[in-house]
C-alpha positions as CSV (number, residue, x, y, z in Angstrom):
1,M,-16.8,13.8,7.6
2,K,-17.4,16.9,5.0
3,R,-18.2,16.1,1.6
4,G,-16.8,17.3,-1.8
5,S,-17.9,20.0,-3.8
6,R,-18.1,20.6,-7.6
7,A,-14.9,21.2,-9.2
8,T,-14.3,24.2,-6.8
9,T,-11.0,25.7,-5.2
10,A,-9.2,22.4,-4.9
11,I,-9.9,21.2,-8.3
12,A,-9.0,24.7,-10.0
13,A,-5.8,24.7,-7.9
14,A,-5.1,21.3,-9.4
15,L,-5.7,22.3,-12.9
16,A,-3.7,25.5,-12.5
17,V,-0.6,23.3,-11.4
18,V,-1.1,21.1,-14.4
19,L,-1.5,23.9,-16.9
20,F,1.8,25.6,-15.6
21,A,3.5,22.1,-15.7
22,A,2.2,21.3,-19.2
23,G,2.5,24.7,-20.8
24,G,-0.8,26.0,-21.0
25,A,-4.4,24.4,-21.7
26,P,-6.0,23.1,-24.9
27,S,-7.6,26.0,-26.4
28,G,-11.6,26.2,-26.6
29,A,-14.4,26.1,-23.9
30,A,-17.4,23.8,-23.9
31,A,-20.0,24.1,-26.7
32,P,-22.4,26.9,-25.9
33,G,-25.6,25.1,-24.6
34,A,-23.9,22.0,-24.1
35,T,-24.7,20.0,-21.1
36,K,-21.6,18.9,-19.1
37,P,-21.2,15.4,-17.9
38,V,-21.5,15.1,-14.2
39,I,-18.8,12.8,-12.8
40,V,-18.6,11.5,-9.3
41,A,-15.6,10.3,-7.7
42,A,-15.9,8.6,-4.2
43,E,-12.5,10.1,-3.1
44,N,-10.7,13.3,-4.2
45,F,-7.7,11.8,-5.3
46,Y,-9.7,9.9,-8.1
47,G,-11.8,13.2,-8.6
48,D,-8.4,15.3,-9.0
49,V,-7.2,13.0,-11.7
50,V,-10.5,13.0,-13.4
51,A,-10.5,17.0,-13.3
52,Q,-7.2,17.2,-14.5
53,I,-8.4,15.3,-17.8
54,A,-11.9,16.6,-17.8
55,G,-11.0,20.1,-17.4
56,N,-13.8,22.5,-18.2
57,R,-15.8,20.2,-20.2
58,A,-17.4,18.2,-17.2
59,T,-18.7,18.7,-13.8
60,V,-16.5,16.7,-11.1
61,I,-17.7,16.1,-7.7
62,S,-15.5,14.4,-5.1
63,I,-17.5,12.8,-2.0
64,V,-14.7,12.0,0.2
65,S,-12.5,15.1,0.7
66,D,-11.9,16.0,4.3
67,P,-8.0,15.6,4.7
68,N,-8.2,15.9,8.6
69,A,-11.0,12.7,8.9
70,D,-10.7,9.1,8.9
71,P,-12.2,7.9,5.4
72,H,-13.3,4.7,6.9
73,E,-15.7,6.7,9.0
74,Y,-17.6,8.2,6.1
75,E,-21.5,8.1,6.2
76,S,-23.2,8.9,2.9
77,S,-25.8,11.4,2.6
78,A,-28.9,12.3,0.6
79,V,-27.0,15.0,-1.3
80,D,-24.2,12.3,-2.4
81,A,-26.8,10.1,-3.3
82,A,-28.5,12.7,-5.6
83,E,-25.3,13.5,-7.2
84,I,-24.6,9.7,-7.9
85,A,-28.1,9.7,-9.2
86,R,-27.5,12.2,-12.1
87,A,-23.8,11.2,-12.7
88,S,-22.8,10.1,-16.2
89,L,-19.6,8.3,-14.6
90,V,-18.7,7.2,-11.2
91,V,-15.2,6.4,-9.9
92,M,-14.9,4.0,-6.9
93,N,-11.9,2.4,-5.5
94,G,-13.4,-0.9,-4.3
95,L,-12.1,-3.4,-1.9
96,G,-14.8,-2.5,0.5
97,Y,-13.3,1.0,0.9
98,D,-16.2,2.7,-0.5
99,D,-19.1,0.3,-0.5
100,F,-21.5,3.3,-0.1
101,V,-21.1,3.9,-3.7
102,T,-22.5,0.7,-4.6
103,R,-25.4,1.2,-2.2
104,M,-26.4,4.4,-3.7
105,M,-25.9,3.3,-7.5
106,K,-28.2,0.5,-6.7
107,A,-31.0,3.0,-5.2
108,S,-30.9,4.9,-8.3
109,P,-30.6,2.4,-11.4
110,N,-29.5,4.2,-14.5
111,P,-28.4,1.8,-17.4
112,T,-26.3,4.6,-19.3
113,R,-24.2,5.3,-16.4
114,R,-20.6,4.2,-16.6
115,L,-18.7,2.9,-13.4
116,I,-14.9,2.6,-13.0
117,N,-14.3,0.2,-9.9
118,V,-10.4,0.5,-9.6
119,E,-10.6,-2.8,-7.6
120,R,-11.6,-4.6,-10.9
121,L,-9.6,-2.1,-13.1
122,T,-6.3,-3.3,-11.4
123,G,-7.0,-6.9,-10.9
124,H,-7.3,-6.9,-7.1
125,K,-9.2,-9.0,-4.8
126,T,-10.9,-8.9,-1.3
127,G,-8.0,-9.2,1.4
128,D,-5.6,-7.0,-0.7
129,N,-4.5,-3.6,0.7
130,V,-7.4,-1.1,-0.2
131,H,-5.0,1.9,-0.7
132,L,-4.7,1.2,-4.2
133,W,-3.9,4.8,-5.2
134,Y,-0.4,4.5,-3.6
135,D,0.6,1.9,-6.5
136,P,2.5,3.9,-9.0
137,A,0.8,1.6,-11.7
138,T,-2.7,2.5,-10.7
139,M,-3.3,6.4,-11.7
140,P,-2.0,5.9,-15.2
141,R,-4.8,3.1,-15.8
142,V,-7.3,4.9,-14.1
143,A,-6.6,8.2,-16.2
144,Q,-6.7,6.1,-19.4
145,T,-10.0,4.5,-18.5
146,V,-11.3,7.9,-17.6
147,T,-10.6,9.2,-20.7
148,D,-12.0,6.1,-22.9
149,D,-15.2,6.6,-21.0
150,L,-15.3,10.3,-21.4
151,V,-14.8,9.8,-25.0
152,L,-17.8,7.6,-25.2
153,I,-20.0,10.0,-23.1
154,D,-19.0,13.2,-24.9
155,P,-17.5,12.4,-28.3
156,A,-17.3,15.8,-29.4
157,N,-14.7,16.6,-27.0
158,S,-12.6,13.6,-27.6
159,L,-9.5,15.4,-28.7
160,Y,-9.4,17.8,-25.5
161,Y,-9.8,14.5,-23.4
162,R,-6.9,12.6,-24.9
163,D,-4.8,16.0,-25.1
164,W,-5.2,16.2,-21.3
165,L,-4.8,12.7,-20.7
166,N,-1.2,12.8,-22.5
167,R,-0.4,15.9,-20.4
168,F,-1.3,14.0,-17.2
169,L,0.7,10.9,-17.9
170,G,3.7,13.3,-19.0
171,S,3.4,15.0,-15.7
172,L,4.0,11.6,-13.7
173,G,7.5,11.9,-14.8
174,P,9.0,13.4,-11.8
175,L,7.2,11.0,-9.4
176,H,8.2,7.8,-11.1
177,Q,11.9,9.1,-11.4
178,K,11.6,9.9,-7.6
179,I,10.5,6.4,-6.9
180,A,13.5,5.1,-9.1
181,E,16.0,7.2,-7.1
182,M,14.7,6.2,-3.8
183,R,14.6,2.5,-4.7
184,A,18.3,2.6,-5.7
185,K,19.1,4.0,-2.4
186,Y,16.9,2.6,0.0
187,A,15.9,-0.9,-1.3
188,R,15.7,-3.4,1.6
189,V,15.6,-0.7,4.3
190,P,13.5,-1.7,7.1
191,V,10.5,0.7,8.2
192,A,7.5,0.8,10.5
193,F,4.0,1.6,9.7
194,T,1.0,2.4,11.9
195,E,-1.4,1.0,9.3
196,P,-0.4,0.0,5.7
197,V,-1.8,3.2,3.8
198,F,1.8,3.6,2.3
199,G,2.2,-0.2,1.4
200,Y,2.1,-0.1,-2.5
201,M,4.6,2.5,-2.5
202,A,6.9,1.0,0.0
203,D,6.9,-2.1,-2.3
204,A,7.7,0.2,-5.4
205,I,10.7,1.8,-3.4
206,G,11.8,-1.9,-2.0
207,L,11.4,-0.9,1.8
208,R,10.9,-3.7,4.2
209,V,8.0,-3.4,6.5
210,L,8.7,-5.0,9.8
211,T,5.6,-4.0,11.6
212,P,3.4,-7.1,12.6
213,G,0.4,-7.6,10.3
214,A,-1.9,-8.0,13.2
215,F,-0.9,-4.5,14.5
216,M,-1.5,-2.7,11.1
217,R,-4.8,-4.6,10.6
218,A,-6.4,-3.9,14.0
219,V,-5.5,0.0,13.6
220,E,-7.0,-0.1,10.3
221,E,-9.9,-1.6,11.4
222,G,-10.3,0.9,14.5
223,N,-9.3,-2.0,17.0
224,D,-6.6,-2.2,19.8
225,P,-3.7,-4.8,18.3
226,P,-3.1,-7.7,20.2
227,A,-0.8,-7.3,23.1
228,S,1.9,-9.4,21.3
229,A,1.7,-7.3,18.4
230,I,2.2,-4.1,20.4
231,A,4.9,-5.6,22.1
232,Q,6.5,-6.8,19.0
233,N,6.4,-3.4,17.4
234,E,7.8,-1.7,20.4
235,D,10.5,-3.8,20.6
236,Q,11.1,-3.0,16.9
237,L,11.6,0.6,17.8
238,R,13.5,0.3,21.0
239,T,16.2,-1.9,19.3
240,H,16.0,0.4,16.3
241,Q,15.3,-2.3,13.9
242,V,13.3,0.2,11.7
243,K,14.8,3.6,10.2
244,V,11.6,5.4,9.9
245,L,8.1,5.3,11.3
246,L,5.3,6.1,8.5
247,Y,2.4,7.3,10.8
248,N,-1.1,7.8,9.2
249,L,-2.2,11.4,10.0
250,Q,-6.0,10.5,9.6
251,T,-6.1,7.5,12.0
252,V,-5.0,8.9,15.3
253,T,-5.8,6.5,18.4
254,R,-4.1,6.0,21.8
255,I,-2.3,3.3,20.5
256,T,-0.8,5.1,17.2
257,T,-0.1,8.2,19.5
258,N,1.9,6.1,21.8
259,V,4.0,4.6,18.9
260,Q,4.5,8.1,17.4
261,K,5.8,9.4,20.9
262,L,8.1,6.4,21.4
263,A,9.4,6.9,17.9
264,K,10.2,10.3,18.7
265,E,11.6,9.6,21.9
266,L,14.0,7.1,20.4
267,G,15.0,9.3,17.8
268,I,13.6,7.5,14.8
269,P,12.0,9.9,12.3
270,V,8.2,9.9,11.8
271,V,6.9,10.6,8.3
272,G,3.3,11.5,8.2
273,V,1.2,9.9,5.4
274,S,-2.6,10.7,4.4
275,E,-5.4,8.7,2.7
276,T,-7.2,12.0,1.3
277,E,-5.5,14.1,-0.9
278,P,-4.7,17.6,1.0
279,R,-6.6,20.7,-0.2
280,N,-5.2,22.8,-3.0
281,R,-2.7,20.0,-4.1
282,T,-2.6,17.9,-7.2
283,F,-2.3,14.0,-6.9
284,Q,1.2,14.5,-8.3
285,D,2.4,17.0,-5.9
286,W,1.1,15.4,-2.9
287,Q,2.6,12.0,-3.7
288,L,6.0,13.7,-4.6
289,S,5.9,15.7,-1.5
290,Q,5.5,12.7,0.8
291,L,8.4,10.8,-1.0
292,E,10.5,13.9,-0.5
293,S,9.7,14.0,3.3
294,L,10.6,10.4,3.5
295,D,13.7,10.6,1.4
296,A,15.1,13.3,3.7
297,A,13.9,11.1,6.6
298,L,15.8,8.1,5.5
299,G,18.7,9.9,4.3
300,G,19.0,11.6,7.8
301,S,18.8,8.3,9.5
302,K,21.6,6.6,7.8
């Protein structure tokens, strides 16, 4: 998997979109000669949110950022370890999704380095769905905690960070409105998954996921699902028990390809979702665009 880079094109694009939505950036640049804090995010969707708050006052690095690769297959590098070693703040998902961060932090102990573990922040535990960023409640908590930590690390720019936090929280309005609209239209509508990437968002909308848990777990872990789970999943498609198939674009196997093909042959809409934020998109835009695709698919299937 390709690694991320320091607040480069994707981050700049993200900030540009937020600037447009928010009506301009807070004025002023970082103090001359000041050392910018380095913030390392394990995944680029967290890095994007951090960058939207830190602006030009910090260097933001996202490690897992390739939208075409399976994040579960990521292998850490010496460069990643060096970046974590010099970081003032590290943001990780937890739940075993990015344990490479824990290993690299242990290899470079630093008592002043701060850590945001989203698993702990949101009160989840081992065995829960790891895709925490799809829960609409997650990113506001992450953003608030990032801001609090930045204020502690760099108090001279505290007003700047808090201003950006308020702008970020305000920019989530259209996303939350879309979720509410879809819940009013599609609560209890049955859908299928190839794996549970979209699980928390499906819960927020009120969708019913009929795909056998054994099928989704096996795909997520890189294994072949049990024959009984495959048969049950195919039967749900053939009998049109589900209205849409939500397909993880980053985990493509013989099994998932067959499921996607069968759904299309049967006229069941397929909506692609991803685990990694696409390049040159903000978190808000990414999530909203996937909801709009799902809305169109569900509306067309009724």
